[in-house]
N, C-alpha and C positions, 0 to 999 in steps of 0.2 A: 768662436773658434770655427766649428764645422762649419760656418755659413762661408766664411772666406776660404776655407779648405774646399769646399765644394767649389766655389767659384775658381779658383787656382786649379782645379784638376778637370774641369771643363774647359777653361782657356787653353791648357795644355794637352787636352784629349786623354786624359787619364781615364779611362771609362769605367775601371774597378775600383778606382779610388773614389770615384763619383757617386757609384753608386752604393757604397759603404757610408759615403758622409749623409747622401740622401736618403737612407734608411736609419740612421742614427737620429737626423733633425725630425725626422716623421715622429721617432718614438719620443722625441724632446718637446714637442710643441706644448706650450700652457698658454695660459690668458694673454699675458705680458707681449709673446713673441709672435702669437697666431697671425697677426693682419702682415707683420712685416714680413714673414716666412712665406705667406700666401702672396705678397705682393712680388717678391723675390723670387719663388717661383714659378710666378706666372710670366714675368719679363725674361727670365732667364731660359724658360721652357723645360723645368722639371716637373712634369706631369703627375708622378707617383706624390711627390714632396706636396703639390697643389692640392691635390684629392684628398690627403691625409690632412691637410688643414682646414679644407673643407668638412671634412667628416669630423673634424674635432671641435668645431661651430657649431654641429648641428644641435647637440643638446643644448636649449632653451636657456637654461641658466647659465650656462658659458658663454653663449652668443650676447645675452645682455652683457655679462662682464666684458667680455673682447669689445664690444661698441664705446666703452668707454675710456679705451688706451688711446696714446698718442697715435699708437700705430693704424688702428683703424680710423682715426680723424684723418691722418695724411692719405690712406688708403680712399677715402672717400673723394678727396681733393684732387687726386691721381690718377686714379684708376678706377673711373666710373664704372666701366664696362666690367669690371671684374667684381665691382660691388654689386652687380644688377645680378650677374651670374649667382653670386652667393646668395643673395635675397630668394632667388629663384630658387635654388636647391633647398633652401631653410624654407621656404613656404611651401614648396611642392611635399618637402618631408613631413612638415607639418600638418598638412592636408591629407597624406595616406596615414597619419596617426590616428587624427579625428576620424577618418573614415575606418580605419580598423575598430576603435573604439565602439562604433557605433554598430558594425556587424557583430560584434561580440557583446554587446548588452541584450 
C-alpha cells in the first residue's frame, strides 16, 4: 500500500507525503520485499529508500535469503547495474569486517 502511495505522492508532487511513505517503507523492509523495493527506489529516484534497502541486505544471512526470492531474480534480469552496486557494497562491507577482525585479533 505504501509503495503505491509513495509513487502517487511523487507523481503529484506531494513531498511531505512522499517523505513519510519513504520513511515507513524503509522501516518495513523484509526479506521478501527488499529486492523489489530496491528496484522501485532505484528507478524512481528514492535515494534514502535505496540506501535503506542496501543497508538491510548487508547482513550475510539476510542477503543469502534475499537472493532466493523472486524479486532478486527479477533484479538480476532487469537491473544488472544495480545488482553490481549491491554486490560492490556487500563485498566492500565484508572486506572491511574481515579487516577489522584481523586488527582486533
